[in-house]
C-alpha positions as CSV (number, residue, x, y, z in Angstrom):
1,M,-50.2,42.8,-74.1
2,I,-51.7,45.7,-72.5
3,K,-53.7,47.9,-74.8
4,L,-54.8,50.6,-72.8
5,A,-53.9,51.7,-69.1
6,S,-55.5,54.7,-67.3
7,G,-56.6,56.1,-64.0
8,K,-55.3,57.8,-60.9
9,M,-54.4,54.3,-59.4
10,L,-51.7,53.8,-61.6
11,S,-49.6,56.7,-59.9
12,R,-50.3,55.2,-56.4
13,L,-48.8,51.9,-57.7
14,D,-45.8,53.9,-59.1
15,L,-47.0,53.0,-62.7
16,T,-47.7,55.4,-65.8
17,P,-49.6,54.8,-69.0
18,Q,-46.3,55.2,-71.1
19,R,-44.8,52.4,-69.1
20,M,-47.7,50.0,-69.5
21,N,-49.3,50.6,-73.0
22,G,-48.2,48.0,-75.3
23,K,-46.3,46.2,-73.0
24,R,-46.9,42.5,-71.6
25,I,-47.7,42.1,-67.9
26,E,-44.4,40.3,-67.5
27,E,-42.6,43.6,-68.3
28,V,-44.7,45.4,-65.8
29,F,-45.2,43.7,-62.6
30,D,-42.6,41.7,-60.5
31,R,-42.5,37.9,-60.5
32,V,-44.1,37.8,-57.0
33,H,-47.1,39.6,-57.9
34,L,-47.3,38.3,-61.5
35,K,-47.4,34.9,-60.0
36,K,-50.6,35.9,-58.2
37,I,-52.5,37.4,-61.0
38,R,-51.6,35.3,-63.9
39,P,-53.9,32.3,-62.8
40,K,-56.5,34.6,-62.5
41,L,-56.2,36.1,-66.0
42,E,-56.0,32.7,-67.5
43,A,-59.2,31.5,-65.8
44,V,-61.0,34.4,-67.1
45,W,-59.7,34.0,-70.6
46,A,-60.5,30.2,-70.2
47,K,-64.0,30.3,-68.7
48,G,-65.2,33.6,-70.0
49,E,-66.6,34.5,-66.7
50,E,-65.9,37.7,-64.4
51,Y,-63.6,37.4,-61.4
52,T,-63.2,39.8,-58.4
53,Y,-60.7,39.5,-55.8
54,E,-58.8,41.6,-53.2
55,D,-54.9,41.9,-53.0
56,A,-52.0,44.3,-52.1
57,Y,-49.3,45.7,-54.2
58,K,-46.6,48.0,-53.1
59,G,-48.5,48.6,-49.7
60,L,-51.6,49.4,-51.5
61,E,-54.6,47.2,-50.7
62,Y,-57.0,47.0,-53.6
63,L,-60.2,45.6,-55.0
64,A,-60.0,44.1,-58.5
65,S,-62.5,43.2,-61.1
66,I,-61.6,41.2,-64.3
67,V,-64.4,41.2,-66.9
68,P,-64.2,39.4,-70.2
69,V,-65.2,41.0,-73.5
70,K,-66.4,38.6,-76.1
71,K,-66.8,38.5,-79.7
72,D,-68.5,35.8,-81.6
73,G,-68.8,33.9,-78.3
74,K,-65.2,34.0,-77.7
75,V,-63.1,36.1,-75.2
76,A,-61.5,38.8,-77.5
77,E,-60.1,40.8,-74.7
78,V,-60.3,41.4,-70.7
79,I,-61.1,44.7,-68.9
80,C,-59.4,44.8,-65.5
81,S,-60.8,47.6,-63.1
82,I,-58.8,48.3,-59.7
83,S,-60.1,50.2,-56.6
84,D,-58.2,51.4,-53.5
85,I,-59.6,49.9,-50.4
86,S,-56.7,50.6,-48.0
87,L,-59.0,53.0,-46.0
88,M,-61.8,50.6,-45.7
89,K,-59.6,47.9,-44.7
90,D,-57.9,50.0,-41.9
91,I,-61.4,50.9,-40.7
92,Q,-62.5,47.2,-40.6
93,R,-59.2,46.2,-38.7
94,Q,-60.1,48.9,-36.1
95,L,-63.6,47.7,-35.8
96,A,-62.3,44.1,-35.3
97,E,-59.9,45.5,-32.8
98,S,-62.5,47.5,-30.9
99,E,-64.7,44.5,-30.9
100,E,-61.9,42.3,-29.5
101,K,-61.5,44.9,-26.6
102,Y,-65.0,45.2,-26.1
103,K,-65.3,41.4,-25.7
104,S,-62.2,41.1,-23.4
105,I,-63.6,43.8,-21.1
106,V,-67.0,42.3,-20.9
107,K,-65.4,38.8,-20.5
108,Y,-62.8,39.2,-17.9
109,S,-64.7,42.1,-15.9
110,P,-65.0,41.3,-12.2
111,D,-68.3,43.5,-12.5
112,H,-71.6,41.5,-13.3
113,I,-72.6,42.6,-16.8
114,L,-76.1,42.1,-18.2
115,M,-77.2,43.4,-21.7
116,V,-81.1,44.0,-21.8
117,D,-83.1,44.9,-24.5
118,T,-85.8,47.8,-24.5
119,Y,-88.6,45.6,-23.3
120,G,-86.4,44.5,-20.2
121,F,-85.6,41.1,-21.4
122,I,-81.8,39.7,-20.7
123,Q,-79.9,39.3,-24.1
124,S,-76.5,38.2,-22.8
125,V,-74.4,38.2,-19.5
126,N,-70.5,37.9,-18.6
127,P,-69.0,35.0,-17.3
128,A,-68.8,36.9,-13.8
129,V,-72.5,36.6,-13.3
130,Y,-72.4,32.7,-13.6
131,E,-69.3,32.4,-11.4
132,H,-70.4,34.6,-8.8
133,W,-74.1,34.5,-8.5
134,G,-74.5,30.7,-9.3
135,Y,-76.8,31.0,-12.5
136,G,-76.6,28.9,-15.6
137,F,-76.7,30.3,-19.0
138,S,-80.3,29.0,-19.6
139,D,-81.2,30.7,-16.4
140,L,-80.8,34.2,-17.4
141,V,-81.0,34.6,-21.2
142,N,-84.5,35.7,-22.2
143,R,-85.5,36.1,-18.6
144,H,-87.0,39.4,-17.7
145,Y,-84.6,41.6,-15.5
146,T,-87.0,42.5,-12.6
147,S,-87.2,38.7,-11.9
148,L,-83.6,39.0,-10.3
149,F,-84.6,41.7,-7.7
150,A,-86.1,41.2,-4.1
151,E,-89.5,42.7,-3.7
152,E,-88.2,45.7,-2.0
153,S,-86.0,46.7,-4.7
154,Q,-88.1,46.0,-7.8
155,E,-89.7,49.6,-7.9
156,D,-86.1,51.2,-7.7
157,A,-85.2,48.8,-10.5
158,V,-88.0,49.6,-12.8
159,K,-87.5,53.5,-12.3
160,N,-83.7,53.5,-13.1
161,F,-84.2,51.1,-16.3
162,Q,-86.7,53.7,-17.5
163,I,-84.2,56.5,-16.8
164,A,-81.6,54.6,-19.1
165,L,-84.2,54.1,-21.9
166,N,-84.5,58.0,-21.8
167,G,-80.9,58.2,-22.4
168,T,-79.5,59.0,-19.2
169,S,-77.1,56.5,-17.2
170,S,-78.0,56.1,-13.5
171,R,-76.8,54.3,-10.3
172,Y,-78.6,52.9,-7.3
173,L,-78.3,50.1,-4.8
174,A,-80.6,47.2,-4.9
175,I,-81.1,43.7,-3.3
176,V,-80.4,40.9,-5.8
177,R,-81.3,37.2,-5.4
178,D,-78.4,34.9,-6.6
179,G,-79.0,31.5,-8.2
180,K,-79.6,29.7,-4.7
181,G,-82.0,32.5,-3.5
182,K,-79.6,34.2,-1.3
183,E,-79.9,38.0,-1.0
184,R,-77.0,40.2,-2.1
185,R,-76.6,43.8,-1.9
186,V,-75.6,45.2,-5.5
187,T,-74.7,48.6,-6.7
188,I,-76.1,48.7,-10.3
189,T,-75.2,51.3,-13.0
190,N,-77.5,51.3,-16.1
191,I,-76.1,52.6,-19.2
192,P,-78.0,53.2,-22.5
193,I,-76.8,51.4,-25.7
194,R,-77.0,54.0,-28.6
195,V,-77.0,53.0,-32.3
196,R,-77.4,56.0,-34.6
197,G,-78.9,58.1,-31.8
198,Q,-81.4,55.5,-30.9
199,V,-81.4,53.6,-27.6
200,I,-81.5,49.9,-28.6
201,G,-80.9,48.4,-25.1
202,I,-79.3,48.8,-21.6
203,Y,-76.1,47.8,-20.0
204,G,-76.4,46.8,-16.4
205,F,-73.1,46.7,-14.4
206,G,-73.4,45.3,-11.2
207,Q,-70.9,45.3,-8.1
208,D,-71.6,43.1,-5.2
209,V,-71.0,45.0,-2.2
210,T,-72.6,42.7,0.4
211,E,-69.3,42.2,2.3
212,K,-68.2,45.6,2.3
213,L,-71.8,47.0,3.5
214,N,-71.7,44.1,6.0
215,M,-68.3,45.1,7.3
216,E,-69.3,48.8,7.2
217,D,-72.4,48.0,9.4
218,E,-70.1,46.0,11.7
219,L,-67.7,49.0,11.9
220,M,-70.4,51.3,12.4
221,E,-71.9,49.1,15.3
222,A,-68.6,48.8,16.6
223,K,-68.0,52.6,16.4
224,E,-71.3,53.2,18.4
225,L,-70.3,50.9,21.0
226,L,-67.0,52.6,21.4
227,E,-68.5,56.0,21.5
228,A,-71.1,54.8,24.2
229,Y,-68.4,53.4,26.2
230,F,-66.2,56.6,25.9
231,E,-69.1,58.9,26.8
232,H,-70.7,56.7,29.6
233,S,-67.5,54.9,31.1
234,G,-67.1,55.3,34.9
235,D,-63.3,56.1,34.3
236,G,-62.0,59.5,32.8
237,I,-60.6,59.1,29.1
238,V,-58.7,61.5,27.3
239,L,-57.6,60.9,23.6
240,L,-54.2,62.4,22.8
241,D,-52.3,63.1,19.5
242,P,-48.6,61.8,19.4
243,T,-47.2,65.0,20.8
244,G,-49.4,64.7,24.0
245,R,-52.1,67.3,23.0
246,V,-55.8,66.8,23.8
247,L,-58.0,65.7,21.1
248,K,-61.0,64.9,23.2
249,V,-62.2,63.9,26.7
250,N,-65.3,62.3,28.0
251,Q,-67.9,63.4,30.6
252,R,-66.3,61.6,33.4
253,F,-63.0,63.4,32.9
254,E,-64.7,66.6,32.9
255,D,-66.5,65.6,36.2
256,M,-63.1,64.5,38.0
257,F,-61.0,67.4,36.9
258,G,-63.3,70.5,36.3
259,W,-62.3,71.3,32.7
260,T,-64.8,70.9,29.8
261,N,-63.7,69.3,26.3
262,E,-63.7,72.9,24.6
263,E,-61.6,74.4,27.3
264,I,-58.6,71.9,26.8
265,V,-58.8,70.6,23.5
266,G,-55.3,71.4,21.7
267,D,-53.6,71.9,25.1
268,V,-50.7,69.6,26.2
269,V,-52.1,67.5,28.9
270,T,-49.4,68.6,31.4
271,F,-52.0,71.1,32.9
272,L,-52.9,68.1,35.3
273,H,-49.2,68.0,36.6
274,R,-47.0,70.1,38.6
275,S,-43.8,71.4,37.5
276,D,-41.9,68.9,38.9
277,Q,-44.0,66.0,37.2
278,Y,-43.2,67.2,33.7
279,H,-40.2,65.3,33.2
280,Q,-41.9,62.1,34.2
281,F,-44.5,62.9,31.9
282,Q,-42.3,63.3,28.9
283,K,-40.7,60.0,30.0
284,N,-44.3,58.4,30.0
285,L,-44.8,59.9,26.5
286,E,-41.7,58.4,25.0
287,V,-42.6,55.0,26.3
288,V,-46.0,55.1,24.6
289,K,-44.4,56.4,21.4
290,A,-42.2,53.3,21.3
291,G,-45.2,50.9,21.3
292,K,-45.4,50.1,24.8
293,R,-48.2,50.3,27.1
294,I,-48.2,52.1,30.8
295,K,-50.6,49.9,33.1
296,D,-52.0,50.8,36.5
297,Q,-49.8,53.4,37.3
298,E,-50.7,55.3,40.8
299,A,-50.0,59.1,40.9
300,L,-51.0,62.4,42.3
301,R,-52.6,64.8,39.8
302,Y,-54.4,68.5,40.1
303,R,-57.9,69.6,39.2
304,K,-58.8,72.9,37.7
305,D,-59.2,74.4,41.0
306,Q,-55.6,73.2,42.0
307,T,-57.1,70.6,44.6
308,S,-55.0,67.4,44.4
309,I,-56.5,63.9,43.4
310,E,-55.1,60.5,43.7
311,I,-55.5,58.4,40.5
312,S,-54.3,55.3,38.8
313,F,-53.9,55.6,35.0
314,N,-53.3,53.5,31.7
315,M,-51.7,54.7,28.6
316,N,-52.0,52.8,25.3
317,P,-50.8,53.6,21.7
318,I,-53.3,54.1,19.1
319,L,-51.9,52.6,15.8
320,N,-53.0,52.6,12.0
321,N,-53.1,49.8,9.9
322,E,-49.4,50.3,8.8
323,G,-48.3,50.3,12.5
324,S,-47.6,53.9,12.8
325,L,-48.7,56.0,16.0
326,I,-51.7,58.3,15.2
327,G,-52.7,58.9,18.9
328,I,-52.5,58.0,22.7
329,S,-55.4,56.9,25.0
330,A,-55.3,57.6,28.5
331,I,-57.8,55.9,30.9
332,I,-57.8,57.7,34.4
333,R,-59.3,56.2,37.4
334,D,-60.3,58.1,40.7
335,L,-58.8,56.4,43.8
336,S,-60.2,59.0,46.3
337,E,-63.0,56.4,47.2
338,K,-60.5,53.4,47.2
339,K,-57.9,55.3,49.4
340,H,-60.7,56.2,51.6
341,H,-61.7,52.6,52.1
342,E,-58.1,51.5,52.5
343,N,-57.7,53.9,55.2
344,L,-61.0,52.7,56.9
345,L,-59.6,49.2,56.5
346,K,-56.2,50.2,58.2
347,K,-58.0,51.8,61.1
348,S,-60.2,48.6,61.5
349,E,-56.8,46.6,61.4
350,Q,-55.3,48.9,63.9
351,L,-58.2,48.7,66.2
352,A,-58.2,44.9,65.9
353,M,-54.5,45.0,66.7
354,I,-54.9,47.3,69.6
355,G,-57.4,44.8,71.0
356,Q,-55.1,42.0,70.6
357,L,-52.2,43.9,72.1
358,A,-54.4,45.2,75.0
359,A,-54.9,41.5,76.2
360,G,-51.2,40.9,75.7
361,V,-50.2,44.0,77.5
362,A,-52.4,43.4,80.3
363,H,-50.9,40.1,80.7
364,E,-47.3,41.0,80.4
365,I,-47.5,44.1,82.7
366,R,-49.4,41.8,85.5
367,N,-46.3,39.5,85.8
368,P,-43.7,42.5,86.6
369,L,-46.4,44.4,88.8
370,T,-46.6,41.2,90.9
371,T,-42.9,41.2,91.2
372,L,-43.0,44.9,92.2
373,K,-45.6,44.4,94.9
374,G,-43.7,41.4,96.6
375,F,-40.3,43.4,96.7
376,L,-42.0,46.3,98.0
377,Q,-43.3,44.3,100.9
378,L,-39.7,43.0,101.5
379,M,-38.3,46.6,101.2
380,D,-40.5,47.5,104.3
381,E,-38.8,44.6,106.3
382,R,-35.1,45.1,104.9
383,K,-34.8,48.8,104.0
384,E,-31.0,48.5,104.2
385,D,-30.7,46.5,101.1
386,D,-31.1,48.4,98.0
387,F,-30.9,45.2,95.6
388,Y,-34.6,45.1,95.5
389,L,-34.7,48.8,94.3
390,T,-32.6,47.6,91.5
391,V,-34.7,44.9,90.4
392,I,-37.7,47.1,90.8
393,K,-36.2,49.6,88.4
394,G,-35.4,46.9,85.8
395,E,-39.1,45.8,85.8
396,L,-40.2,49.5,85.5
397,D,-38.1,49.7,82.5
398,R,-39.4,46.8,81.0
399,I,-42.8,48.1,81.7
400,E,-41.8,51.4,80.0
401,I,-40.4,49.8,76.8
402,I,-43.5,47.5,76.4
403,T,-45.6,50.6,76.9
404,N,-43.7,52.7,74.2
405,E,-43.7,50.0,71.6
406,F,-47.3,49.4,71.9
407,L,-48.2,53.0,71.6
408,A,-45.8,53.3,68.5
409,L,-47.8,50.5,66.9
410,A,-51.1,51.5,67.8
411,R,-51.2,55.2,67.2
412,P,-51.3,56.7,63.6
413,R,-47.8,58.5,62.7
414,A,-47.1,61.2,60.5
415,V,-45.3,59.9,57.4
416,Q,-43.1,62.2,55.4
417,F,-42.3,60.8,52.0
418,S,-39.5,62.2,50.1
419,L,-37.1,61.1,47.3
420,T,-34.2,59.1,49.1
421,S,-31.2,57.5,48.0
422,L,-31.3,54.2,49.6
423,T,-27.7,53.7,48.9
424,R,-26.8,56.7,51.1
425,L,-29.3,55.7,53.9
426,L,-28.0,52.1,54.1
427,T,-24.4,53.2,54.0
428,S,-25.0,55.6,56.9
429,S,-26.8,52.9,59.0
430,V,-23.9,50.6,58.5
431,D,-21.5,53.2,59.7
432,F,-23.5,53.7,62.7
433,I,-23.5,50.4,63.8
434,K,-19.7,49.4,62.8
435,M,-18.5,50.3,66.3
436,E,-20.9,47.8,67.9
437,C,-19.4,45.2,65.3
438,L,-16.1,46.0,66.4
439,K,-16.8,45.3,70.1
440,Q,-18.5,42.0,69.4
441,G,-15.8,40.8,66.7
442,V,-18.2,40.8,63.9
443,D,-16.9,41.4,60.5
444,V,-19.0,43.5,57.9
445,R,-19.3,42.8,54.3
446,F,-21.0,45.7,52.5
447,A,-22.0,45.8,48.8
448,V,-24.4,48.3,47.1
449,E,-25.9,49.4,44.1
450,E,-27.5,52.9,43.4
451,A,-31.3,52.9,44.0
452,Q,-34.0,55.8,44.8
453,V,-37.0,55.2,46.6
454,Y,-39.9,57.3,48.1
455,C,-39.9,56.8,51.7
456,D,-39.9,58.2,55.2
457,S,-36.1,58.2,55.6
458,N,-36.4,58.1,59.6
459,Q,-38.8,55.2,59.7
460,M,-36.7,53.5,56.9
461,K,-33.5,53.9,59.1
462,Q,-35.3,52.5,62.1
463,V,-36.1,49.4,60.3
464,I,-32.7,49.0,59.0
465,L,-31.1,49.5,62.3
466,N,-33.5,47.3,64.2
467,V,-32.8,44.4,61.7
468,M,-28.9,44.8,61.9
469,K,-29.1,44.9,65.9
470,N,-31.1,41.6,65.7
471,A,-28.5,40.2,63.7
472,L,-25.6,41.4,65.9
473,E,-27.4,40.0,69.1
474,A,-27.7,36.6,67.2
475,M,-23.8,36.6,66.9
476,Q,-22.7,37.1,70.5
477,D,-19.4,35.4,69.7
478,G,-18.7,37.1,66.7
479,G,-19.3,36.3,63.1
480,L,-20.2,37.9,59.8
481,L,-22.7,40.6,58.8
482,N,-23.3,40.6,55.2
483,V,-25.3,43.7,54.1
484,Q,-26.3,44.2,50.2
485,L,-28.4,46.4,48.1
486,E,-29.6,45.4,44.5
487,N,-31.3,47.2,42.0
488,D,-33.3,45.1,39.3
489,G,-34.9,47.9,37.5
490,H,-38.2,47.5,39.5
491,H,-37.4,47.1,42.9
492,A,-34.8,47.8,45.3
493,K,-33.6,44.8,47.5
494,I,-31.9,45.0,51.0
495,S,-30.4,41.8,52.3
496,I,-29.0,41.6,55.7
497,Q,-27.7,38.3,56.6
498,D,-25.8,36.9,59.8
499,N,-24.2,33.5,60.6
500,G,-25.5,33.2,64.1
501,S,-27.2,30.2,65.8
502,G,-30.4,30.7,63.5
503,I,-34.0,30.2,64.4
504,P,-35.8,26.8,65.0
505,P,-38.6,26.0,62.4
506,E,-41.2,25.9,65.5
507,R,-40.2,29.5,66.4
508,M,-40.1,30.9,62.8
509,K,-43.9,30.5,62.3
510,H,-44.6,32.6,65.4
511,L,-42.3,35.5,64.5
512,G,-44.5,38.8,64.1
513,E,-46.8,37.9,67.0
514,P,-47.2,40.4,69.7
515,F,-45.1,39.4,72.6
516,Y,-43.5,36.5,71.1
517,S,-39.6,37.1,70.7
518,T,-36.4,34.9,70.5
519,K,-34.6,37.2,72.6
520,E,-34.7,36.6,76.6
521,K,-36.2,40.2,77.3
522,G,-37.7,40.8,73.8
523,T,-41.4,42.0,73.5
524,G,-41.9,40.9,69.8
525,L,-43.2,44.3,68.9
526,G,-40.1,45.6,67.0
527,L,-40.7,43.1,64.4
528,M,-44.3,44.1,64.1
529,I,-43.4,47.7,64.0
530,C,-40.8,47.0,61.0
531,Q,-43.4,45.1,59.1
532,K,-46.1,47.7,59.5
533,I,-43.5,50.3,58.4
534,I,-42.5,48.4,55.2
535,K,-46.1,47.7,54.3
536,E,-46.7,51.4,54.6
537,H,-44.0,51.8,51.9
538,N,-45.9,49.2,49.6
539,G,-42.8,46.9,50.2
540,S,-42.5,43.5,51.8
541,L,-40.4,42.0,54.6
542,S,-39.5,38.3,54.8
543,I,-37.3,36.2,56.8
544,Q,-35.4,32.9,56.2
545,S,-33.4,31.1,58.8
546,N,-31.6,27.7,59.3
547,V,-30.4,26.5,62.5
548,E,-26.5,26.6,63.0
549,E,-26.3,28.6,59.6
550,G,-27.8,31.9,60.3
551,T,-30.7,34.2,59.4
552,S,-31.5,36.5,56.3
553,V,-34.0,39.2,56.2
554,D,-34.9,40.5,52.8
555,I,-36.6,44.0,52.4
556,L,-38.1,44.7,48.9
557,L,-39.2,48.2,48.1
558,P,-40.5,49.6,44.7
559,L,-38.2,52.0,42.8
560,A,-39.2,55.8,42.8
561,S,-40.0,55.7,39.2
562,L,-42.5,53.1,39.6
563,T,-44.3,54.5,42.9
564,H,-44.7,58.2,41.6
565,Q,-45.3,59.5,38.1
């Protein structure tokens, strides 16, 4: 039976003295709690010894002490005192939770963490140190921290350790030796450990930045190499933003065009173009924006003083790591010297050809001159007969043809390139020769696609008519002349085919040589002239022929979009 109950704790347990005084404990506490405290009370009564325990009742954590009161050596009554320890338990739980969090941070941190006492000896390290640096536990604990550093970093390590001992965090870069003696570059942060305002040790947090710094060194080296290439390249280089505005140009670009970097930065690069070239520049820009390259394109551009310069250029997209366009590089090469050497080479080739032709001309002219001399002698004897005069006229005409073709081949001609519809040019050429086809009983099959080229239209028409006339002469008894024009997106291909007698293989290998012809009175110079014209247009002329099947001549020319930018 409870004799006396009092104290503030009663109200916290939803109890009052009135409800407890004079009552049995079975009447006060519920069965669950009664089951916990009854054995404790019985043990105190039986043994006569004080008993202390912790428990909780109605959400309240308490500390209970049961003290026996003895009379004549026997327990006469017991006194129970209860203290509220809820707040203390909360604090203990929070401390335990904080300790677990701290241990998790240290244990699972990818950084290398060392705890060092105020004398500089390592007390503990986290698993990352063992895993990444190759040390065992016994290799580090109780070892002085300075032994981990390379000689050149020890002074910095000591200085920063002292800063932390004075209560201030510090951060520095050092060279540390791992368990295999390999040097690593590590950024270290020293943080003082404080207890009641006193520094009792140092936490050292290390991040291995060896690979990162090595990569930065490589990138810096690559950057320096690229900058050296950019500044000292023999080609002009201009960097553009995605809209075509100048970001930077190198010295060679300034020398080639006369503008300085400061004058043109921020301007659209079309200042190099004439107005009729702007459209093509925009097309080039769209090609590069689509992630494609423009390679080795030849074009005519203009300097600051408006003089022209022949160049070739490459345009390449500059992409970031996500594949987005961040800029454009244009590498420009001055072709002036190259073109000069090409002209010298052409002149030397012409001189060599003239020498070859001169020998052939001398031989060919000697034969008709001999005939002329003979017939002139006969004319003195038979003046009434004009047959000899006719022969003389024919031979003189032959000499004139040879001379004219020789001069056409040998002397330089003014070439006037312009944008030309090859479709219309070929159509007009076919219309011109159709009457001759009707006379010889030759049918014409004609199929064309649209194609534009830069050419001298008169010279190109001369080539086409020459080839078609040769085809007609191979079909004296009638046949089929097949003329086609195809556009494959890169080149225009003209095919002129006949189904005449064809050319034997032993004669095919001599085609194009001066004064070699498959025709009875041919000079062989016409084909040489055609080949020369096509070569000057950066094209090609090829001939295929089979005996009794006919001959096919293919002329390949670059389209206008590929020859002039």
